[in-house]
C-alpha angles and dihedrals in degrees: 000000000000118000100223116133110261116251127262113206123204129184112187125194093321124188123187135169134181117252089263089061097254107144118235102175133016122192094339118176127181132166123195119192122224110279094009121139110219126184119203109209130180149123123287111283096025092116102255096144091039089056091051089052088053091048090052095045095245087118125038121217120237087224135010131027145265117210136179114203088345097306125109110260124243130170087258094055101133094217091063128097122176127202114191133210091256126038094242092199122171103253094211094054124077121235094268094051091046089055092044095049098094092048090052091051091047091051097193095120130043127257095260092051090046091055092046092052092044090051089050094055094041087055090047091059092045099257103109090128095048099064094114097043122108118229094256088059092058130078120243091260092049091049090053090050089054089050090050091049089049089057096042093050088070087058098227119184094210120051119196109194119188108200089302096175100039094108095051127096116256096261094049091044093053090047091052091048089056091045091051092053092046091054093043091052089052100041101029100212123167105252133199108187123187118208142152090203113098095198091052091051093050093046096050110031140083086198132014117212112202116209122202130214111294129310094017095087117186111015099176146333129227124196112218109216100183116138119266142256090056094176093120117079091228085085087076090059095058117113089228090056089057090047091055091047092053092046091054092046088056091049097047095052094069090034089064092061116097114262 
């Protein structure tokens, strides 16, 4: 595990509108503590992915600020790692070279060290034996593990995850949820995880932030006080898990109404 200080994320009084002038957020503030796992949950069209683009610096607010460890965020902020909805692997590169790609572009360590580090993170996501396989030879879940390893190999301290398991079947998705928590418990990154799946949010997060229909922004927050580690799926069978799910269902119903 790297010894970098984990990231603290701060969003302060943020306004953002689409190019046509339609407002998405007004006066949105959010603070994520170092090492905290936050799930952003909300109905379609509430701006979840837009918010992640603001957090990563791909979009700029019209007012307010986004900072990581006190510095204004940009897409090049070294603390940032981004995991997308689809794996976006290079089809002509094997799993090892896909994981290694960012290190090659960075160029700060030599080829042998790049391969060693890429092997380490492939093993960490359970794909030590798949280093030579091309993406088409891997299942959807395995491709997403490669994509996760490609992000982790850069050793970010803040992970922004945009519905990364939405395209997977239920069994693979649950498996990736467990894998994500296993890695998080080992590496300790600050995580902001976007999802529209209530069970996923409850299973993963320390805190669930519920977004309302644009431009409402944050409607409410719910702290999830289920015991950790939650790596075992029996967590989903707990009565308290069902209580949290029902509470979030009640909160999302009004959140889906236009502001």
